[in-house]
C-alpha positions in Angstrom: -110.3 295.8 -77.5 -112.1 296.7 -74.2 -108.8 297.2 -72.5 -107.8 299.9 -74.9 -110.8 302.1 -74.1 -110.9 304.9 -71.5 -111.7 303.5 -68.0 -114.9 305.5 -67.7 -116.1 304.2 -71.1 -115.2 300.6 -70.1 -117.3 301.0 -66.9 -120.2 302.5 -68.9 -120.1 299.6 -71.3 -120.1 297.1 -68.4 -123.0 298.8 -66.6 -125.0 299.1 -69.9 -124.3 295.5 -70.9 -125.4 294.3 -67.4 -128.6 296.4 -67.6 -129.3 295.1 -71.1 -129.0 291.5 -70.1 -131.2 292.0 -67.1 -133.9 293.9 -69.1 -134.0 291.3 -71.8 -134.7 288.5 -69.3 -137.2 290.7 -67.3 -139.3 291.4 -70.4 -139.1 287.7 -71.4 -140.1 286.6 -67.9 -143.2 288.8 -67.9 -144.4 287.4 -71.3 -143.6 283.8 -70.1 -145.7 284.2 -67.0 -148.6 285.8 -68.9 -148.7 283.2 -71.7 -148.0 280.2 -69.5 -150.6 280.9 -66.8 -153.2 282.0 -69.4 -152.7 278.6 -71.0 -153.3 277.0 -67.6 -156.7 278.6 -67.4 -155.9 281.5 -65.0 -158.3 284.4 -65.3 -157.1 287.9 -66.3 -157.6 289.1 -62.8 -155.5 286.3 -61.4 -152.8 287.0 -63.9 -152.8 290.7 -63.0 -152.5 289.8 -59.3 -149.3 287.9 -60.2 -147.6 291.3 -60.9 -149.1 293.2 -58.1 -146.2 292.7 -55.7 -143.8 293.3 -58.6 -145.0 296.9 -58.6 -145.5 297.4 -54.9 -142.0 296.2 -54.0 -140.6 298.5 -56.6 -141.7 301.5 -54.5 -140.0 300.2 -51.4 -136.8 299.0 -53.2 -136.2 302.3 -54.9 -136.3 304.1 -51.6 -134.2 301.7 -49.6 -132.0 300.7 -52.5 -130.7 304.2 -52.9 -129.7 304.3 -49.2 -128.1 300.9 -49.5 -126.2 301.9 -52.7 -124.7 304.9 -50.9 -123.4 302.6 -48.1 -122.1 299.5 -50.0 -121.5 300.8 -53.5 -123.5 300.6 -56.8 -121.5 297.6 -58.0 -122.9 295.6 -55.0 -126.5 296.7 -55.4 -126.3 295.9 -59.2 -124.9 292.4 -58.4 -127.5 291.8 -55.7 -130.2 292.7 -58.3 -128.8 290.1 -60.7 -128.6 287.3 -58.2 -132.1 288.0 -56.9 -133.4 287.8 -60.4 -131.7 284.4 -60.8 -133.4 283.3 -57.5 -136.8 284.5 -58.8 -136.3 282.4 -61.9 -135.3 279.4 -59.8 -138.5 279.8 -57.8 -140.5 279.1 -61.0 -138.6 275.8 -61.6 -140.5 274.0 -58.9 -143.1 271.2 -59.9 -146.2 272.6 -61.7 -148.4 271.8 -58.7 -146.4 274.3 -56.6 -147.0 277.2 -59.0 -149.9 278.7 -57.1 -150.9 282.4 -57.3 -149.2 283.2 -53.9 -146.0 281.4 -54.9 -145.7 283.1 -58.2 -146.6 286.5 -56.6 -143.7 285.9 -54.2 -141.4 285.1 -57.2 -142.5 288.3 -58.9 -142.0 290.3 -55.8 -138.4 289.1 -55.8 -138.1 290.0 -59.5 -139.5 293.5 -58.8 -136.9 294.1 -56.1 -134.2 292.8 -58.5 -135.3 295.0 -61.3 -135.4 298.2 -59.4 -132.0 297.6 -57.7 -130.5 297.0 -61.1 -132.1 300.1 -62.7 -131.3 302.4 -59.8 -127.7 301.2 -59.8 -127.3 301.6 -63.6 -128.8 305.1 -63.7 -126.8 306.3 -60.7 -123.5 304.9 -62.0 -123.6 307.0 -65.1 -123.5 310.2 -63.0 -120.1 309.1 -61.6 -118.6 308.1 -65.0 -119.1 311.5 -66.6 -117.1 314.7 -65.7 -119.1 317.4 -63.9 -118.8 319.8 -66.7 -119.8 317.4 -69.5 -123.6 317.7 -69.3 -124.1 317.1 -73.0 -122.3 313.8 -72.7 -124.3 312.9 -69.6 -127.6 313.6 -71.5 -126.5 311.4 -74.5 -125.3 308.5 -72.2 -128.5 308.6 -70.1 -130.7 308.7 -73.3 -128.8 305.8 -74.8 -129.0 303.7 -71.7 -132.7 304.4 -71.1 -133.8 304.1 -74.7 -131.9 300.8 -75.3 -133.3 299.4 -72.1 -136.9 299.9 -73.3 -136.2 298.6 -76.8 -134.7 295.5 -75.3 -137.7 295.2 -73.0 -139.9 295.0 -76.0 -137.5 292.5 -77.6 -137.8 290.5 -74.4 -141.6 290.1 -75.0 -140.7 288.4 -78.3 -138.0 286.4 -76.7 -140.3 285.1 -74.0 -142.8 283.8 -76.6 -140.0 282.2 -78.7 -138.5 280.5 -75.6 -141.9 279.2 -74.5 -142.6 277.6 -77.9 -139.1 276.1 -78.3 -138.1 275.1 -74.8 -141.3 275.0 -72.8 -141.9 277.0 -69.6 -139.3 275.2 -67.4 -136.7 275.1 -70.1 -137.1 278.8 -70.9 -136.8 279.8 -67.2 -133.8 277.6 -66.7 -132.0 279.0 -69.8 -132.5 282.5 -68.6 -131.3 281.7 -65.1 -128.1 280.2 -66.5 -127.5 283.1 -68.8 -128.1 285.7 -66.1 -125.8 283.8 -63.7 -123.0 284.2 -66.3 -123.6 287.9 -66.5 -123.5 288.1 -62.7 -120.1 286.4 -62.7 -118.8 288.8 -65.3 -120.0 291.8 -63.3 -118.1 290.6 -60.3 -114.9 290.6 -62.3 -115.4 293.9 -64.3 -117.2 296.4 -62.1 -115.2 298.8 -60.0 -115.5 297.9 -56.3 -116.0 301.4 -54.9 -118.4 302.7 -57.6 -121.1 304.9 -56.0 -120.1 304.5 -52.3 -120.7 307.7 -50.5 -117.9 309.4 -48.6 -120.2 310.5 -45.9 -122.6 307.6 -45.0 -126.2 308.8 -45.2 -128.4 308.3 -42.2 -131.7 306.4 -42.5 -133.6 309.7 -42.2 -131.8 311.0 -45.3 -133.9 308.7 -47.5 -136.3 311.6 -48.4 -134.8 314.1 -50.7 -134.1 317.6 -49.4 -133.6 319.1 -52.9 -136.6 321.2 -54.1 -135.7 320.4 -57.7 -135.7 316.7 -57.2 -138.9 316.8 -55.2 -140.6 318.8 -58.0 -139.2 316.4 -60.7 -140.3 313.4 -58.7 -143.9 314.7 -58.4 -144.0 315.4 -62.1 -142.6 311.9 -62.8 -145.4 310.3 -60.7 -148.0 312.1 -62.7 -146.3 311.3 -66.0 -146.1 307.6 -65.5 -149.5 307.4 -63.9 -150.9 309.1 -67.0 -149.3 306.5 -69.3 -150.3 303.4 -67.3 -153.9 304.6 -66.5 -154.9 303.5 -70.1 -151.9 301.5 -71.4 -151.7 298.7 -68.8 -155.2 297.2 -68.5 -157.7 299.3 -70.5 -155.9 299.3 -73.9 -155.0 295.6 -74.1 -158.5 294.6 -73.1 -160.1 297.0 -75.5 -157.9 295.8 -78.4 -158.9 292.2 -77.6 -162.5 292.5 -76.7 -163.8 295.5 -78.7 -161.5 295.3 -81.8 -161.3 291.5 -81.9 -157.5 291.3 -81.9 -156.0 288.0 -80.9 -153.3 287.6 -78.3 -150.6 287.5 -80.9 -151.7 290.7 -82.5 -152.2 292.5 -79.2 -148.9 291.3 -77.7 -147.0 291.9 -80.9 -148.3 295.4 -81.4 -147.5 296.4 -77.8 -144.1 294.9 -78.0 -143.3 296.8 -81.2 -144.6 300.0 -79.5 -142.2 299.5 -76.6 -139.3 298.9 -79.0 -140.1 302.1 -80.9 -140.6 304.0 -77.7 -137.1 302.9 -76.6 -135.5 303.9 -79.9 -137.1 307.4 -79.7 -135.8 307.7 -76.2 -132.2 307.0 -77.4 -132.6 309.7 -80.0 -134.1 312.3 -77.6 -130.9 314.5 -77.6 -131.3 315.0 -81.3 -135.1 315.5 -81.2 -134.8 318.2 -78.5 -131.9 319.9 -80.3 -129.5 319.1 -77.5 -127.2 316.7 -79.3 -124.6 319.4 -79.7 -123.5 321.8 -76.9 -126.8 322.6 -75.4 -128.6 320.6 -72.7 -132.2 320.7 -71.6 -133.5 322.4 -68.4 -136.9 322.7 -66.6 -138.4 324.7 -69.5 -137.9 321.9 -71.9 -139.6 319.4 -69.5 -142.5 321.8 -69.2 -142.9 322.3 -73.0 -142.8 318.6 -73.8 -145.2 317.7 -71.0 -147.7 320.4 -72.3 -147.5 318.9 -75.8 -148.1 315.4 -74.5 -151.2 316.6 -72.5 -153.0 317.2 -75.8 -152.7 313.7 -77.1 -154.9 311.5 -74.8 -157.7 314.1 -75.0 -157.4 314.1 -78.8 -157.7 310.3 -78.9 -160.7 310.4 -76.6 -162.4 313.0 -78.7 -161.8 310.9 -81.8 -163.4 307.9 -80.2 -166.3 310.0 -79.0 -166.9 311.5 -82.4 -167.2 308.0 -83.9 -163.8 307.8 -85.6 -162.6 304.3 -86.5 -161.2 303.0 -83.2 -158.3 301.1 -84.8 -157.2 304.2 -86.7 -157.6 306.5 -83.7 -155.7 304.2 -81.3 -152.9 303.1 -83.6 -152.2 306.6 -84.9 -152.7 308.1 -81.4 -150.5 305.5 -79.8 -147.7 306.2 -82.2 -147.8 309.9 -81.5 -148.2 309.4 -77.8 -145.3 307.0 -77.6 -142.9 309.3 -79.5 -143.7 312.4 -77.4 -143.9 310.3 -74.1 -140.5 308.8 -74.9 -138.9 312.3 -75.2 -140.5 313.3 -71.9 -139.2 310.2 -70.2 -135.7 310.7 -71.6 -135.6 314.4 -70.5 -136.7 313.3 -67.0 -134.1 310.6 -66.8 -131.4 313.1 -67.7 -132.6 315.8 -65.3 -132.7 313.5 -62.3 -129.1 312.3 -62.9 -128.0 315.9 -63.5 -129.7 317.2 -60.3 -128.5 314.4 -58.1 -125.6 314.9 -55.7 -122.5 313.0 -56.8 -121.7 311.9 -53.3 -124.6 309.5 -52.5 -126.1 309.8 -56.0 -128.1 306.7 -55.5 -130.1 308.3 -52.7 -131.5 311.0 -55.0 -132.0 308.6 -57.9 -133.7 306.0 -55.7 -136.1 308.6 -54.3 -137.0 309.7 -57.8 -137.6 306.2 -59.1 -139.7 305.5 -56.0 -142.1 308.2 -57.4 -141.9 306.5 -60.8 -143.0 303.2 -59.3 -145.8 304.9 -57.4 -147.0 306.4 -60.6 -147.0 303.0 -62.3 -148.9 301.5 -59.4 -151.4 304.3 -59.3 -151.9 304.1 -63.1 -152.3 300.3 -63.0 -155.0 300.4 -60.3 -156.8 303.3 -61.9 -156.7 301.6 -65.3 -158.6 298.5 -64.2 -161.1 300.4 -61.9 -161.9 303.2 -64.4 -162.3 300.9 -67.3 -164.7 298.7 -65.4 -166.6 301.6 -63.7 -167.2 303.4 -67.0 -168.7 300.3 -68.6 -165.6 299.0 -70.5 -165.6 299.2 -74.3 -165.1 302.7 -75.8 -166.7 304.5 -72.9 -164.2 302.9 -70.4 -161.2 303.6 -72.6 -162.3 307.3 -73.0 -162.6 307.6 -69.2 -159.1 306.4 -68.8 -157.8 308.7 -71.5 -159.4 311.8 -69.9 -157.9 310.9 -66.6 -154.5 310.5 -68.4 -154.9 314.0 -69.8 -155.7 315.4 -66.4 -152.6 313.8 -64.9 -150.5 315.2 -67.7 -151.9 318.7 -67.2 -150.9 318.3 -63.5 -147.4 317.2 -64.5 -147.1 320.2 -66.8 -148.1 322.6 -64.0 -145.7 320.9 -61.5 -142.8 321.0 -64.0 -143.0 324.8 -64.1 -141.3 324.7 -60.7 -138.2 323.1 -62.1 -134.9 325.1 -62.4 -134.7 327.0 -65.7 -131.0 326.7 -66.0 -129.2 323.4 -66.8 -126.8 321.9 -64.2 -123.2 322.3 -65.1 -121.9 323.5 -68.4 -123.1 322.3 -71.7 -119.7 321.1 -72.8 -120.0 317.5 -74.2 
């Protein structure tokens, strides 16, 4: 059946399947590490430190990975990402006495490199599989890839818990390593060998983007993801657990369902923005949706300040925030692929996702510091929400500098 499809569609399905498999194991691994090491008596700070290098190395990988992809091809960087994730999993199969914080941090650093190599490769590859004048198709394909990835990341949280209960930590890690090794072997057979290799090899100094549109979009992306993670990563889970009395299952299950719903909305973004037909979004759409999102963290903070039931304010606010944020993220993911140069596309995409990783890192650090500085509880969460609103306001202002005409034609 696969052989009867158009070559571009076959490659898209291979890239997407590769990305899905990686994302599922990535989400499962995160949940495995959190639950297993919490059970071993690790403190919340020690568990958070396990993921610090995961985020830091994401910044470096996106920048250097784009340059590497332009030189050796996106098929190679995607395959390297897969095999590095297998090695990261193998590092966790050592005897329990070896699983110290530095060792697990090193494994997570390797996993972070693998994740961003895989993501950069998958997002860049789509640019090369869609004709230049089919921007509507490009938007729909990017939205589907991005949305399904986030839905599967949430599903991975559930998978990690199930595997831990049924196979134990070592058994779960080994099963994922075997499954991902099989995916790697399939990618060696099915991916085009020259996919994404630049005709003119970029120099190392070409790592930084020279495109004003990409620079503006990257700055907006940094603020956008910093605004999400400044309250979502540390402050929100701790508040749900400590202040609302939710247990680990309730907190983890709710956040996993939120991520799945967020991914589904991302996949539907072309319909939500009215661009499922011949039209495609431009910088004005990104500005409008960022402005709408700016209102929501402030509204949640005001609800908490006025004494509204915290569970109602947070659950309702999170659902709205997640839906609008998903559309913003999907618009950004389309625009970067659309703006990127076809020859050496991974350079532009890698630079952009470096900003994304910087935003996540900034938001994660601010989330813990602000929540503690403001006294934790409701006051700490409100402080994080107001900083989120300020970052989104900045993202809106920055987005006004984006081109107001879509790249290419709207034909899909």
